[in-house]
VEXDREN-2710 file (C-alpha; in Angstrom, 1 decimal):
% VEXDREN-2710
k/r/px/py/pz
1/MET/0.0/0.0/0.0
2/LEU/1.3/3.4/-1.0
3/THR/2.2/5.8/1.8
4/ARG/0.9/9.4/1.8
5/HIS/4.4/10.8/0.9
6/GLU/4.5/8.4/-2.0
7/LEU/1.2/9.7/-3.2
8/ALA/2.3/13.2/-2.8
9/ASN/5.5/12.4/-4.7
10/ALA/3.3/11.8/-7.8
11/ILE/2.4/15.5/-7.7
12/ARG/6.0/16.5/-7.3
13/ALA/7.1/14.3/-10.2
14/LEU/4.5/15.6/-12.6
15/SER/5.2/19.2/-11.6
16/MET/8.9/19.1/-12.1
17/ASP/8.6/17.1/-15.3
18/ALA/6.0/19.4/-16.8
19/VAL/7.9/22.6/-15.9
20/GLN/11.1/21.1/-17.3
21/ARG/9.5/20.1/-20.6
22/ALA/7.9/23.6/-21.0
23/ASN/11.3/25.2/-19.9
24/SER/9.1/27.6/-18.0
25/GLY/7.0/27.6/-14.8
26/HIS/7.0/27.3/-11.1
27/PRO/7.9/23.9/-9.6
28/GLY/8.6/25.1/-6.1
29/ALA/5.0/25.7/-4.9
30/PRO/3.4/22.5/-6.0
31/MET/6.4/20.5/-4.7
32/GLY/6.1/22.3/-1.3
33/MET/2.3/21.9/-1.1
34/ALA/2.0/18.3/-2.4
35/ASP/1.6/16.8/1.1
36/ILE/-1.2/19.3/2.0
37/ALA/-3.0/18.7/-1.3
38/GLU/-2.8/14.9/-0.9
39/VAL/-4.5/15.0/2.5
40/LEU/-7.1/17.6/1.4
41/TRP/-8.1/15.8/-1.8
42/ASN/-8.0/12.2/-0.5
43/ASP/-9.5/12.7/2.9
44/PHE/-11.8/15.8/2.7
45/LEU/-12.6/17.2/-0.7
46/LYS/-16.2/16.4/-1.8
47/HIS/-16.1/16.4/-5.6
48/ASN/-17.0/14.3/-8.7
49/PRO/-14.4/14.0/-11.4
50/SER/-17.1/12.6/-13.7
51/ASN/-19.2/15.8/-13.3
52/PRO/-16.9/18.8/-12.4
53/ASN/-20.0/21.1/-12.3
54/TRP/-22.0/19.2/-9.7
55/ASP/-23.8/21.9/-7.7
56/ASN/-22.9/20.7/-4.2
57/ARG/-19.2/20.0/-4.8
58/ASP/-16.6/21.6/-2.5
59/ARG/-14.8/24.4/-4.3
60/PHE/-11.0/24.3/-4.4
61/ILE/-9.0/27.3/-5.5
62/ILE/-5.3/27.8/-5.8
63/SER/-4.9/31.5/-5.3
64/ASN/-1.2/31.3/-5.7
65/GLY/-1.9/30.4/-9.2
66/HIS/1.7/30.3/-10.4
67/GLY/1.8/26.9/-8.7
68/SER/-0.7/25.7/-11.4
69/MET/0.9/22.3/-11.8
70/LEU/-0.4/21.5/-8.4
71/ILE/-4.1/21.7/-9.5
72/TYR/-3.3/20.1/-12.9
73/ALA/-1.6/17.1/-11.2
74/LEU/-4.5/16.7/-8.8
75/LEU/-7.1/16.8/-11.6
76/HIS/-5.2/14.4/-13.7
77/LEU/-4.5/11.9/-10.9
78/SER/-8.0/11.9/-9.4
79/GLY/-9.7/11.1/-12.7
80/TYR/-10.8/14.3/-14.4
81/ASP/-10.8/14.6/-18.1
82/LEU/-7.2/15.9/-18.2
83/PRO/-5.0/13.2/-19.8
84/ILE/-1.3/13.0/-19.5
85/ASP/-0.9/14.5/-23.0
86/GLU/-2.3/17.7/-21.6
87/ILE/0.2/17.6/-18.7
88/LYS/2.9/17.3/-21.3
89/GLN/1.5/20.3/-23.1
90/PHE/1.9/22.5/-20.0
91/ARG/2.1/26.2/-20.9
92/GLN/1.7/25.4/-24.7
93/LEU/-0.7/27.2/-27.1
94/HIS/-4.3/26.1/-26.6
95/SER/-3.5/23.4/-24.1
96/LYS/-5.9/22.8/-21.2
97/THR/-2.9/23.5/-18.9
98/PRO/-1.9/27.1/-19.4
99/GLY/0.7/28.8/-17.3
100/HIS/-1.8/29.9/-14.7
101/PRO/-5.2/28.1/-14.0
102/GLU/-7.8/29.5/-16.4
103/HIS/-11.5/28.9/-15.8
104/GLY/-13.1/27.2/-18.8
105/TYR/-10.0/25.3/-20.0
106/ALA/-9.4/22.2/-17.8
107/PRO/-12.4/20.7/-16.1
108/GLY/-12.3/21.4/-12.3
109/ILE/-10.7/24.8/-12.6
110/GLU/-13.1/26.9/-10.5
111/THR/-11.5/30.3/-11.3
112/THR/-8.7/32.0/-13.1
113/THR/-5.9/32.8/-10.8
114/GLY/-2.5/34.4/-11.1
115/PRO/-2.9/38.0/-10.0
116/LEU/-2.1/37.2/-6.3
117/GLY/-4.8/37.5/-3.8
118/GLN/-7.7/37.5/-6.2
119/GLY/-8.3/33.7/-5.9
120/LEU/-8.7/34.3/-2.1
121/ALA/-11.3/37.0/-2.7
122/ASN/-13.1/34.8/-5.2
123/ALA/-13.2/32.1/-2.5
124/VAL/-14.8/34.6/-0.1
125/GLY/-17.5/35.2/-2.8
126/MET/-18.1/31.5/-3.3
127/ALA/-18.4/30.9/0.4
128/LEU/-20.8/33.8/0.7
129/ALA/-22.8/32.5/-2.2
130/GLU/-23.1/29.1/-0.6
131/SER/-24.3/30.5/2.7
132/VAL/-26.9/32.8/1.2
133/LEU/-28.1/30.0/-1.1
134/ALA/-28.4/27.6/1.8
135/ALA/-30.4/30.0/3.8
136/LYS/-32.8/30.4/0.9
137/PHE/-33.3/26.8/-0.2
138/ASN/-32.3/24.4/2.7
139/LYS/-35.2/22.9/4.7
140/ASP/-35.2/20.6/7.7
141/GLY/-33.9/17.2/6.5
142/PHE/-32.9/18.7/3.1
143/GLU/-29.5/20.3/3.1
144/ILE/-29.3/20.5/-0.7
145/VAL/-26.7/23.4/-0.4
146/ASN/-23.9/22.3/1.9
147/HIS/-20.3/22.5/0.8
148/HIS/-17.0/24.0/1.7
149/THR/-14.7/26.4/-0.1
150/TYR/-11.0/25.6/0.2
151/VAL/-8.4/28.0/-1.0
152/THR/-4.6/27.9/-0.9
153/VAL/-2.6/31.1/-0.6
154/GLY/1.1/31.9/-0.5
155/ASP/3.1/34.7/1.1
156/GLY/2.5/36.8/-2.0
157/CYS/-1.3/36.5/-1.8
158/LEU/-1.2/37.8/1.8
159/MET/1.1/40.7/0.9
160/GLU/-1.4/42.0/-1.7
161/GLY/-3.8/44.5/-0.3
162/ILE/-6.9/42.7/-1.6
163/SER/-6.2/40.0/1.0
164/HIS/-6.9/42.5/3.8
165/GLU/-10.0/43.8/2.1
166/ALA/-11.5/40.4/1.4
167/CYS/-10.5/38.6/4.6
168/SER/-11.6/41.5/6.9
169/LEU/-15.1/41.2/5.4
170/ALA/-15.1/37.4/5.5
171/GLY/-14.4/37.5/9.2
172/THR/-17.1/40.1/9.8
173/LEU/-19.6/38.0/8.0
174/GLY/-18.5/34.8/9.8
175/LEU/-18.1/32.6/6.7
176/GLY/-17.5/29.4/8.5
177/LYS/-17.3/27.1/5.4
178/LEU/-14.3/29.1/4.1
179/ILE/-11.1/27.3/4.8
180/THR/-7.8/29.0/3.7
181/ILE/-4.6/27.0/3.7
182/TYR/-1.6/29.3/4.0
183/ASP/1.5/27.8/2.3
184/SER/4.0/29.7/4.5
185/ASN/7.3/28.9/2.8
186/GLN/8.8/32.4/3.4
187/ILE/10.1/32.6/-0.2
188/SER/9.2/34.9/-3.0
189/ILE/10.8/35.8/-6.3
190/ASP/13.3/38.2/-4.6
191/GLY/14.3/35.6/-2.0
192/ASP/13.6/35.2/1.7
193/VAL/10.7/37.4/2.6
194/ALA/12.2/38.3/6.0
195/GLY/13.3/41.5/4.5
196/TRP/9.8/42.7/3.4
197/PHE/7.2/40.6/5.1
198/THR/7.6/40.1/8.8
199/GLU/4.1/40.7/10.2
200/ASP/2.4/38.2/12.4
201/VAL/-0.1/36.8/9.9
202/ALA/-1.8/34.6/12.4
203/ALA/-2.5/37.6/14.7
204/ARG/-3.7/39.6/11.8
205/PHE/-6.3/37.0/10.9
206/GLU/-7.3/36.6/14.5
207/ALA/-8.0/40.4/14.5
208/TYR/-10.3/39.9/11.5
209/GLY/-12.3/37.4/13.5
210/TRP/-10.9/34.3/11.9
211/HIS/-10.3/30.9/13.4
212/VAL/-6.5/30.5/13.2
213/ILE/-4.7/27.2/13.4
214/ARG/-1.0/28.0/13.9
215/ASP/2.3/26.3/13.2
216/ILE/1.2/23.2/11.3
217/ASP/4.0/21.2/9.7
218/GLY/3.0/21.3/6.0
219/HIS/4.8/18.0/5.4
220/ASP/3.2/16.1/8.3
221/ALA/0.0/14.4/7.0
222/GLU/-1.5/13.7/10.4
223/ALA/-1.0/17.3/11.5
224/ILE/-2.5/18.6/8.3
225/LYS/-5.5/16.2/8.7
226/LYS/-6.1/17.3/12.4
227/ALA/-6.0/20.9/11.3
228/LEU/-8.5/20.4/8.6
229/GLU/-10.8/18.6/11.0
230/LEU/-10.6/21.5/13.4
231/ALA/-11.3/24.0/10.6
232/LYS/-14.4/22.0/9.4
233/ALA/-15.7/21.8/13.0
234/ASN/-15.9/25.6/13.3
235/ALA/-19.0/26.6/11.4
236/LYS/-19.0/30.2/12.8
237/GLN/-15.7/31.5/11.6
238/PRO/-13.6/31.2/8.5
239/SER/-10.4/29.3/9.2
240/LEU/-6.8/30.0/8.4
241/ILE/-4.5/27.0/8.6
242/CYS/-0.9/28.2/8.8
243/CYS/1.3/25.5/7.2
244/ASN/5.1/25.8/7.4
245/THR/6.4/24.3/4.2
246/VAL/9.7/24.1/2.3
247/ILE/9.4/25.4/-1.3
248/GLY/10.7/22.8/-3.8
249/TRP/10.6/20.1/-1.2
250/GLY/12.6/17.1/-2.3
251/SER/15.1/19.0/-4.5
252/PRO/18.5/18.5/-2.8
253/ASN/20.1/21.7/-4.0
254/LYS/17.1/24.0/-4.6
255/GLU/14.5/23.3/-1.9
256/GLY/14.0/26.2/0.4
257/LYS/15.5/28.6/-2.1
258/GLU/14.1/31.2/-4.6
259/SER/15.8/29.2/-7.4
260/SER/13.0/26.7/-7.2
261/HIS/10.2/29.3/-7.3
262/GLY/9.9/30.3/-11.0
263/ALA/12.3/28.3/-13.1
264/PRO/12.8/24.6/-14.1
265/LEU/14.9/22.6/-11.7
266/GLY/17.1/21.4/-14.6
267/ASP/17.7/17.8/-15.8
268/ASP/20.6/17.2/-13.4
269/GLU/18.6/18.4/-10.4
270/ILE/15.5/16.5/-11.4
271/LYS/17.7/13.3/-11.5
272/LEU/18.9/14.0/-8.0
273/THR/15.4/14.8/-6.8
274/ARG/14.1/11.5/-8.2
275/GLU/16.8/9.7/-6.3
276/ARG/16.0/11.5/-3.0
277/LEU/12.3/10.9/-3.3
278/GLY/12.8/7.3/-4.3
279/TRP/10.9/8.0/-7.5
280/LYS/12.1/5.4/-10.0
281/HIS/9.8/6.2/-12.9
282/ASP/10.6/8.0/-16.1
283/ALA/9.2/11.5/-16.9
284/PHE/5.4/11.6/-17.0
285/VAL/5.1/7.9/-16.1
286/ILE/2.7/7.3/-13.2
287/PRO/2.3/3.6/-12.3
288/ASP/-1.2/2.1/-12.2
289/GLU/-1.1/1.6/-8.5
290/TYR/-0.8/5.4/-8.0
291/TYR/-3.7/6.1/-10.3
292/SER/-5.8/3.5/-8.4
293/ALA/-5.0/5.1/-5.1
294/TRP/-5.8/8.6/-6.4
295/ASP/-8.9/7.8/-8.4
296/ALA/-11.9/9.7/-7.0
297/LYS/-14.4/8.9/-9.7
298/GLN/-16.4/6.1/-7.9
299/GLN/-16.5/8.0/-4.6
300/GLY/-17.5/11.2/-6.5
301/GLN/-20.3/9.5/-8.4
302/GLU/-21.6/8.0/-5.1
303/LEU/-21.6/11.4/-3.4
304/GLU/-23.5/13.0/-6.2
305/ALA/-25.9/10.1/-6.4
306/GLN/-26.7/10.5/-2.7
307/TRP/-27.2/14.2/-3.2
308/GLN/-29.5/13.6/-6.3
309/LYS/-31.6/11.2/-4.2
310/ILE/-32.0/13.9/-1.5
311/PHE/-32.8/16.5/-4.1
312/ALA/-35.5/14.3/-5.7
313/ALA/-37.2/13.9/-2.3
314/TYR/-36.8/17.7/-1.8
315/ALA/-38.5/18.3/-5.1
316/THR/-41.4/16.2/-4.0
317/SER/-41.8/18.1/-0.8
318/TYR/-41.0/21.5/-2.1
319/PRO/-41.6/21.5/-5.9
320/GLU/-41.7/25.3/-6.3
321/LEU/-38.4/25.8/-4.4
322/ALA/-36.8/22.9/-6.3
323/ALA/-37.8/24.4/-9.7
324/GLU/-36.5/27.8/-8.6
325/TYR/-33.2/26.4/-7.4
326/LYS/-32.7/24.6/-10.8
327/ARG/-33.6/27.7/-12.7
328/ARG/-31.2/29.8/-10.7
329/MET/-28.3/27.4/-10.8
330/SER/-28.7/27.0/-14.6
331/GLY/-28.6/30.8/-15.0
332/GLU/-32.0/30.9/-16.8
333/LEU/-34.2/34.0/-16.5
334/PRO/-37.9/33.5/-15.7
335/ASP/-40.2/32.5/-18.5
336/ASP/-41.9/35.9/-18.5
337/TRP/-38.7/37.9/-18.4
338/ALA/-39.0/39.4/-21.9
339/GLU/-42.5/40.7/-21.1
340/ILE/-41.4/42.1/-17.8
341/ALA/-38.5/44.0/-19.4
342/LYS/-40.6/45.2/-22.3
343/ASP/-43.4/46.5/-20.1
344/TYR/-41.0/48.3/-17.8
345/ILE/-39.2/50.1/-20.6
346/ALA/-42.5/51.1/-22.2
347/THR/-43.7/52.5/-18.9
348/THR/-40.4/54.4/-18.4
349/ASN/-40.8/55.9/-21.8
350/GLU/-44.4/57.0/-21.1
351/LYS/-43.4/58.7/-17.8
352/ALA/-40.8/60.8/-19.7
353/GLU/-39.0/61.7/-16.5
354/SER/-35.9/63.9/-16.5
355/ILE/-33.9/62.4/-13.7
356/ALA/-30.3/61.5/-12.9
357/SER/-29.4/58.2/-14.6
358/ARG/-28.2/56.9/-11.2
359/LYS/-31.8/57.3/-10.0
360/ALA/-33.1/55.8/-13.2
361/SER/-30.8/52.8/-12.4
362/GLN/-32.3/52.5/-9.0
363/ASN/-35.8/52.5/-10.6
364/ALA/-34.7/49.7/-12.9
365/ILE/-33.3/47.7/-10.0
366/GLU/-36.6/48.2/-8.2
367/ALA/-38.5/47.0/-11.2
368/PHE/-36.4/44.0/-12.1
369/ALA/-35.2/42.7/-8.7
370/LYS/-38.7/41.9/-7.5
371/HIS/-38.8/39.3/-10.3
372/LEU/-35.2/38.2/-10.1
373/PRO/-34.4/36.9/-6.6
374/GLU/-31.0/35.9/-7.9
375/MET/-29.9/39.5/-8.0
376/ILE/-27.5/40.1/-5.1
377/GLY/-26.2/43.7/-4.8
378/GLY/-24.0/45.9/-2.8
379/SER/-22.0/49.1/-2.7
380/ALA/-18.5/50.1/-1.5
381/ASP/-19.9/52.4/1.3
382/LEU/-21.7/54.5/-1.2
383/THR/-25.3/53.1/-1.2
384/GLY/-26.9/56.5/-0.8
385/SER/-24.9/57.9/-3.7
386/ASN/-24.8/54.8/-6.0
387/LEU/-28.5/54.1/-5.3
388/THR/-27.9/50.4/-5.6
389/ASN/-30.5/49.4/-3.0
390/TRP/-34.2/49.0/-3.5
391/SER/-37.3/48.6/-1.4
392/GLY/-36.7/44.8/-1.1
393/SER/-33.0/45.1/-0.1
394/VAL/-32.2/43.1/3.0
395/LEU/-28.7/43.3/4.4
396/ILE/-26.6/40.2/4.6
397/SER/-24.8/39.8/8.0
398/LYS/-23.2/37.3/10.3
399/ASP/-26.6/36.8/11.9
400/ASN/-28.7/37.0/8.8
401/ARG/-28.1/35.1/5.5
402/ASN/-31.6/35.6/4.3
403/GLY/-30.6/38.8/2.5
404/ASN/-29.7/40.1/-0.9
405/TYR/-27.6/43.2/-0.2
406/ILE/-23.9/43.5/0.9
407/SER/-22.4/46.5/2.6
408/TYR/-18.9/46.0/1.3
409/GLY/-17.4/49.0/3.1
410/VAL/-14.6/50.9/1.5
411/ARG/-13.3/47.8/-0.4
412/GLU/-13.7/48.4/-4.1
413/PHE/-11.1/45.8/-5.3
414/ALA/-12.4/43.0/-3.0
415/MET/-16.0/43.9/-3.8
416/ALA/-15.4/43.3/-7.5
417/ALA/-13.4/40.1/-6.9
418/ILE/-15.8/38.7/-4.4
419/ASN/-18.6/39.3/-6.8
420/ASN/-16.6/37.3/-9.4
421/GLY/-16.6/34.5/-6.9
422/ILE/-20.3/34.8/-6.4
423/ALA/-20.8/34.7/-10.2
424/LEU/-18.6/31.6/-10.5
425/HIS/-20.5/29.8/-7.8
426/ALA/-23.8/30.1/-9.7
427/GLY/-27.2/30.8/-8.5
428/PHE/-26.8/34.6/-8.5
429/ILE/-26.5/37.7/-10.7
430/PRO/-24.1/39.9/-8.7
431/TYR/-24.0/43.7/-9.0
432/SER/-22.0/46.3/-7.1
433/GLY/-21.6/50.0/-7.0
434/THR/-19.0/52.7/-6.5
435/PHE/-18.0/56.0/-8.2
436/LEU/-16.7/55.5/-11.8
437/MET/-13.3/57.0/-10.6
438/PHE/-12.9/54.2/-8.1
439/SER/-13.2/51.6/-10.8
440/GLU/-9.4/52.2/-10.8
441/TYR/-9.2/50.4/-7.4
442/ALA/-11.1/47.5/-8.8
443/ARG/-9.5/47.4/-12.3
444/ASN/-7.8/44.1/-12.2
445/ALA/-10.9/42.3/-10.8
446/LEU/-12.9/43.8/-13.7
447/ARG/-10.4/42.5/-16.1
448/MET/-10.5/39.0/-14.6
449/SER/-14.3/39.2/-14.9
450/ALA/-14.0/40.0/-18.6
451/LEU/-11.3/37.3/-19.1
452/MET/-13.5/34.7/-17.4
453/LYS/-16.6/35.8/-19.3
454/LEU/-18.6/36.2/-16.1
455/GLN/-21.9/37.8/-15.7
456/ASN/-21.0/40.5/-13.2
457/ILE/-22.7/43.9/-13.3
458/PHE/-20.6/47.0/-12.2
459/VAL/-22.6/50.1/-11.4
460/PHE/-20.4/53.2/-11.7
461/THR/-22.1/56.5/-10.8
462/HIS/-20.8/60.0/-10.8
463/ASP/-19.6/59.3/-14.3
464/SER/-17.9/62.5/-15.4
465/ILE/-16.9/66.1/-14.5
466/GLY/-20.6/66.5/-13.9
467/LEU/-20.2/65.6/-10.2
468/GLY/-18.8/69.1/-9.7
469/GLU/-17.3/70.3/-6.5
470/ASP/-15.5/67.1/-5.5
471/GLY/-13.0/68.0/-8.2
472/PRO/-10.4/66.1/-10.2
473/THR/-9.7/63.4/-7.7
474/HIS/-13.3/62.2/-8.1
475/GLN/-14.2/63.3/-11.6
476/ALA/-13.9/60.5/-14.1
477/VAL/-12.2/61.6/-17.3
478/GLU/-10.4/58.6/-18.9
479/GLN/-12.3/55.8/-17.1
480/ALA/-15.1/55.3/-19.6
481/ALA/-12.6/55.1/-22.5
482/THR/-10.2/52.7/-20.8
483/LEU/-13.1/50.4/-19.7
484/ARG/-14.2/50.3/-23.3
485/LEU/-10.7/49.2/-24.3
486/MET/-11.0/46.2/-22.1
487/PRO/-11.8/43.1/-24.2
488/ASN/-15.3/41.6/-23.5
489/MET/-16.3/44.4/-21.2
490/ALA/-19.7/45.9/-22.2
491/VAL/-19.7/49.6/-21.2
492/TRP/-23.1/51.4/-21.1
493/ARG/-23.3/55.2/-20.7
494/PRO/-27.1/55.9/-21.0
495/CYS/-28.5/59.4/-21.8
496/ASP/-31.8/59.1/-19.9
497/ALA/-34.1/56.8/-18.0
498/VAL/-35.1/54.8/-21.0
499/GLU/-31.6/54.0/-22.1
500/SER/-30.7/53.2/-18.4
501/ALA/-33.6/50.6/-18.3
502/VAL/-32.4/49.0/-21.5
503/ALA/-28.8/48.9/-20.2
504/TRP/-30.0/47.0/-17.1
505/GLN/-32.1/44.7/-19.2
506/ILE/-29.1/43.8/-21.5
507/ALA/-26.7/43.4/-18.6
508/LEU/-29.2/41.0/-16.9
509/GLU/-29.5/39.0/-20.1
510/ARG/-25.8/38.8/-20.9
511/LYS/-24.3/35.5/-19.9
512/ASP/-20.9/35.7/-21.6
513/GLY/-19.3/38.7/-19.9
514/PRO/-19.5/41.6/-17.5
515/SER/-21.2/44.9/-18.0
516/SER/-20.2/48.3/-16.6
517/LEU/-23.1/50.7/-16.3
518/LEU/-22.1/54.4/-16.1
519/PHE/-24.6/56.7/-14.5
520/SER/-24.8/60.4/-13.9
521/ARG/-25.2/62.4/-10.7
522/GLN/-27.0/65.2/-12.4
523/ALA/-30.5/65.1/-13.9
524/LEU/-30.7/64.1/-17.6
525/ALA/-33.6/65.1/-19.9
526/HIS/-35.9/62.5/-21.3
527/MET/-35.4/61.9/-25.0
528/PRO/-38.6/61.3/-27.1
529/ARG/-38.4/58.1/-29.2
530/ASP/-40.6/55.9/-31.3
531/SER/-40.8/52.2/-30.8
532/SER/-38.2/51.5/-33.5
533/GLN/-35.7/53.7/-31.7
534/ILE/-36.4/52.0/-28.4
535/ASN/-35.7/48.7/-29.9
536/ASN/-32.5/49.9/-31.4
537/ILE/-31.1/51.1/-28.1
538/ALA/-30.0/47.5/-27.4
539/ARG/-27.8/47.7/-30.6
540/GLY/-25.5/50.1/-28.8
541/GLY/-25.9/53.0/-31.2
542/TYR/-28.9/54.3/-33.1
543/ILE/-30.3/57.4/-34.8
544/LEU/-32.0/59.6/-32.2
545/ILE/-32.5/62.7/-34.5
546/GLU/-32.7/62.2/-38.2
547/GLY/-32.0/65.2/-40.4
548/SER/-32.4/63.2/-43.6
549/ASP/-31.3/60.0/-45.2
550/ASN/-28.2/61.9/-46.4
551/PRO/-27.1/64.0/-43.5
552/ASP/-24.8/66.9/-43.9
553/ALA/-23.2/66.1/-40.5
554/ILE/-23.4/63.6/-37.7
555/ILE/-23.1/64.2/-34.0
556/ILE/-22.3/61.1/-31.9
557/ALA/-22.9/61.6/-28.2
558/THR/-23.4/59.6/-25.0
559/GLY/-24.8/60.2/-21.5
560/SER/-25.3/63.7/-20.3
561/GLU/-24.0/65.2/-23.6
562/VAL/-26.8/63.8/-25.7
563/GLU/-29.2/66.6/-24.7
564/MET/-26.9/69.3/-26.0
565/ALA/-26.4/67.3/-29.2
566/VAL/-30.1/67.0/-29.7
567/ASN/-30.7/70.7/-29.0
568/ALA/-27.9/71.8/-31.4
569/ALA/-29.0/69.5/-34.2
570/THR/-32.7/70.5/-33.9
571/GLN/-31.8/74.2/-34.3
572/PHE/-29.7/73.5/-37.4
573/ASN/-32.3/71.3/-38.9
574/GLU/-34.9/74.0/-38.4
575/GLN/-32.6/76.2/-40.4
576/GLY/-32.6/73.8/-43.4
577/LYS/-29.4/71.8/-42.6
578/SER/-29.5/68.1/-42.1
579/VAL/-27.8/67.1/-38.9
580/ARG/-28.1/63.6/-37.5
581/VAL/-27.7/62.7/-33.8
582/VAL/-26.5/59.2/-33.0
583/SER/-26.8/58.2/-29.4
584/MET/-24.1/55.7/-28.6
585/PRO/-24.7/54.3/-25.1
586/CYS/-22.7/51.1/-25.7
587/THR/-19.9/51.0/-28.3
588/PHE/-19.3/47.3/-27.4
589/ALA/-22.9/46.4/-28.5
590/PHE/-22.7/48.7/-31.6
591/ASP/-19.4/47.1/-32.8
592/LEU/-21.1/43.7/-32.7
593/GLN/-23.8/44.8/-35.2
594/ASP/-23.6/43.8/-38.9
595/ASP/-22.1/46.1/-41.4
596/THR/-25.4/47.0/-43.0
597/TYR/-26.8/48.3/-39.7
598/LYS/-23.6/50.2/-38.8
599/GLU/-23.6/51.8/-42.3
600/SER/-27.2/52.9/-41.8
601/VAL/-26.3/54.7/-38.6
602/LEU/-22.9/56.0/-39.6
603/PRO/-22.8/56.1/-43.4
604/ASN/-19.4/56.4/-45.0
605/SER/-20.8/59.1/-47.3
606/CYS/-20.9/61.5/-44.4
607/ARG/-17.5/62.3/-43.0
608/LYS/-18.4/65.5/-41.2
609/ARG/-18.7/64.1/-37.7
610/ILE/-18.5/65.4/-34.2
611/ALA/-18.2/63.3/-31.1
612/VAL/-19.1/64.8/-27.7
613/GLU/-18.5/63.1/-24.4
614/ALA/-17.3/64.5/-21.1
615/GLY/-14.1/62.5/-21.1
616/VAL/-10.9/61.9/-23.1
617/THR/-11.4/62.3/-26.8
618/ASP/-9.0/59.9/-28.5
619/TYR/-11.3/56.9/-28.2
620/TRP/-13.8/58.5/-30.6
621/ARG/-11.4/58.6/-33.5
622/LYS/-12.5/55.1/-34.6
623/TYR/-16.0/56.6/-35.3
624/ILE/-15.2/60.1/-36.5
625/GLY/-11.9/59.6/-38.3
626/LEU/-8.8/61.8/-38.2
627/ASP/-10.7/64.7/-39.8
628/GLY/-13.6/64.6/-37.3
629/ILE/-14.0/66.8/-34.3
630/ALA/-14.0/65.4/-30.7
631/LEU/-15.3/67.6/-27.9
632/GLY/-14.3/66.3/-24.5
633/VAL/-11.9/66.6/-21.6
634/ASP/-8.3/65.8/-22.3
635/THR/-6.9/66.9/-18.9
636/PHE/-8.0/66.4/-15.3
637/GLY/-11.2/68.0/-14.1
638/GLU/-11.7/71.1/-11.8
639/SER/-13.4/71.7/-8.5
640/ALA/-16.5/73.9/-9.0
641/PRO/-20.2/73.6/-9.5
642/ALA/-21.0/71.2/-12.4
643/LYS/-22.3/73.9/-14.7
644/GLU/-19.2/76.0/-14.3
645/VAL/-16.9/73.0/-14.9
646/PHE/-18.8/72.1/-18.2
647/GLU/-18.4/75.8/-19.3
648/TYR/-14.7/75.8/-18.4
649/PHE/-14.1/72.8/-20.7
650/ASP/-16.3/74.3/-23.5
651/LEU/-18.7/71.4/-23.2
652/THR/-21.7/73.5/-23.8
653/GLU/-24.5/73.7/-26.4
654/ASN/-23.2/77.0/-27.7
655/HIS/-19.7/75.7/-28.3
656/LEU/-21.1/72.6/-30.0
657/LYS/-23.1/74.8/-32.3
658/GLU/-20.0/76.9/-33.1
659/GLU/-18.1/73.8/-34.0
660/LEU/-21.0/72.5/-36.1
661/ASN/-21.3/75.8/-37.9
662/ASP/-17.6/75.7/-38.8
663/LEU/-17.9/72.1/-39.9
664/LEU/-20.9/72.9/-42.2
665/ALA/-19.4/76.1/-43.6
END
């Protein structure tokens, strides 16, 4: 019978061999964490390799994602559809084993990690999702939602500021099914961390309200097992297990050194390591007895079958809840969703209210959330400004999981990354709010959301210089443009309540990526439209004012600047000119339209174009050409009442008319 160390050595062998073949990678972390992983996966982890998406599986995340060969080795050995040929293709083009774990490539990868600390924040989101879903659906005798979230972190993860943001909140919320394993090897790329990371990590997490298990020998299987048992027994606090490990364990000349962190061991060192480990097999050769010992398929199938039996009985006793659970976990909207959205947008158009789009956003949340219990929202300490709450908002807390709203505190980065974790868990549509300027704090989590194609809705209010007196530190100038440059990020900047409602509808329907909804602080005038124009809002850009089929000039505008564009164009059209106004709330959606539609809105025959938006101007060159005119703000803002700031930057109706007059001269 194979010993635990022998089973762990299979991880070490695959890790060093794969990194060596790729001539690139990080062998040290998986070699150092192999003993921890062996105990967790063979004694604790509830999963089914035959169905990696089983709802009630435990989630396992490696936040220190550079150690990706750890998870690839585990998936391969335990029976997931990740054959040895994929291990051999580690870090190669289009393999299922990229350099850092990527969600959607290999089965069993719960999230994309690599930017340190974000996997930890994702895990917080998954644990939070589990607890809220359990409060909603579990009944006496039917714990259909009951699983843990395990996450490994390294020294680097805990140096990153997001670890503080996320773990502070996790402790406050008492997420007892979150178990974090700290791989404390005290080595990072620059060497021994004693020169730059000397805090008492255990005391820090105790201050957060975590259950901390100190000084575990990360190479002692029995100690690891006892620590995991203690962590699972504490249902009221998230747990941190501090495991002291040796990076590159088993390598005679490189263990415990930075040289094993981010480079292949080398053929000579691998030979010595094999001898020291007693591993007598060639590269990528795992004997059948190892596969048999690691194989988790039968146990996983039995675990899921037991759960399916419980769920079938649950569906008999609570048919409506069971149907709702299945709908939410599958990500399907209610059958009458299209009618709900259509009716609300029609009603909004009939009201013709001139209100701030942040208020229009809140109205849309109010209208939609009552039909979509999967909506789970929050704000980074700006609820009263972002208006992300609604009449049915119930705060989630340590003592109340029957809620749908999260007070994130001033934690923008963690908020976005935690919501990524909620989206990954399934069962929810997460949304969150802050000022558009502070999207900068959350930027990397937004990028990860787009990279993973997650449905995560970001509400960004105070979208321009229009917020006024708070000045340039708070006035967003370049943020709309840079968010638009992010692949797969749908950015909406609506001009009134109707466009705001459509933006929310499309964001709630979009399943293949995140949406950033940019809303104003100041009131925006209602724009009259016919039904065809309302339908075309979803296409991202449409004709709002039509001078003629062959316009003399085209104004492209978004958000708060649409009103001045409409006023200017109307005056010129009354004077016999033909000026078209194109409202462009979402360039992402517009760019996806077919060429015929795009040509009908922005015909090549009309090159006299003006773009107007209270932000940087360069982005608009793709629509107006080098000879077009872009009115905007190409410096930082100013502190003054909003009207004065717009006048200072010449973002006024009069200035637009002057430019238009010169263009048409």
